[in-house]
C-alpha positions in Angstrom: 79.0 139.1 61.6 77.9 136.4 64.0 78.4 133.7 61.4 81.9 134.8 60.7 82.8 134.7 64.4 81.4 131.2 64.7 83.3 130.0 61.6 86.4 131.6 62.9 86.2 129.9 66.3 85.4 126.6 64.6 88.4 126.9 62.3 90.6 127.8 65.2 89.4 124.8 67.2 89.9 122.4 64.3 93.4 123.7 63.7 94.4 123.4 67.3 92.8 120.0 67.5 94.8 118.8 64.4 98.0 120.2 65.9 97.4 118.6 69.2 96.7 115.2 67.5 99.9 115.4 65.6 101.8 116.4 68.7 100.2 113.6 70.7 101.1 111.1 68.1 104.8 112.1 68.1 104.9 112.3 71.8 103.3 108.9 72.2 106.1 107.2 70.3 108.8 109.2 72.0 107.5 108.6 75.5 107.0 104.9 74.8 110.7 104.6 73.8 111.9 106.6 76.7 109.8 104.6 79.2 111.0 101.3 77.8 114.6 102.4 77.8 114.4 103.7 81.4 112.3 100.9 82.6 109.6 103.3 83.8 105.9 103.3 83.2 105.4 107.1 83.1 108.7 109.0 83.3 108.3 112.2 85.3 111.0 114.1 83.3 108.8 113.9 80.2 105.9 116.4 80.4 104.6 116.5 76.8 101.6 114.4 77.8 100.7 117.1 80.3 101.0 119.8 77.6 98.7 117.9 75.3 96.2 117.3 78.1 96.0 120.9 79.1 95.7 122.1 75.5 92.4 120.3 75.2 90.4 122.4 77.7 92.1 125.5 76.6 90.1 125.1 73.3 87.1 126.3 75.3 88.8 129.3 76.8 88.1 132.6 74.9 91.1 134.3 73.5 92.6 136.7 76.0 90.5 135.6 79.0 92.9 134.8 81.8 90.2 133.4 84.1 89.0 130.8 81.7 92.6 129.8 80.9 93.3 129.4 84.7 90.0 127.4 85.1 91.0 125.2 82.2 94.4 124.5 83.8 92.9 124.0 87.3 90.2 121.6 86.0 92.8 119.6 84.1 95.1 119.3 87.1 92.3 118.2 89.3 91.2 115.4 86.9 94.9 114.5 86.4 95.6 114.2 90.1 92.5 112.4 91.3 91.9 110.4 88.1 88.1 109.8 88.4 85.7 108.4 85.8 88.0 105.9 84.1 91.1 108.1 83.8 93.1 105.8 86.1 92.2 102.8 83.8 93.9 104.6 80.9 97.2 104.3 82.7 97.1 100.5 82.3 97.3 100.7 78.5 100.7 99.6 77.3 103.5 101.9 76.4 103.1 105.5 75.4 99.4 105.1 74.7 98.7 104.7 78.5 101.1 107.5 79.3 99.2 109.9 76.9 95.6 108.7 77.3 95.1 109.4 80.9 96.0 113.1 80.3 94.0 113.3 77.1 90.9 111.9 78.9 91.5 114.4 81.8 91.7 117.1 79.2 88.4 116.0 77.6 86.6 115.9 80.9 87.9 119.4 81.7 86.8 120.7 78.3 83.3 119.4 78.9 83.0 121.1 82.2 84.5 124.3 80.9 82.1 124.4 78.0 79.2 123.7 80.4 80.4 126.6 82.6 80.6 128.9 79.7 77.1 127.9 78.6 75.7 128.5 82.1 77.5 131.8 82.5 76.4 133.0 79.1 
């Protein structure tokens, strides 16, 4: 039974990861075009980069657990606002890559912390 649960979680994570990668690729091109047309670096009216970024730590949240989901969102927002550990450097990448990568890296750092918290809690 435990093997089935582990395989199920792994399959779900891989599926969500593939979906997020496809979405990120599409968003990267669209945001790059919008930013270039508007003359902006990171247009605030486009939030798909935030959506992709917050999906990453949600991979570590157990299904139906609101507290882990809120922690995933809060951790992502903290990393996205303060931009430590090289996140700010990602903004200097050209076009849509820079727009997306700072949020993706914030999501990855949040995922690592959330997995660590789940491991400590048990």
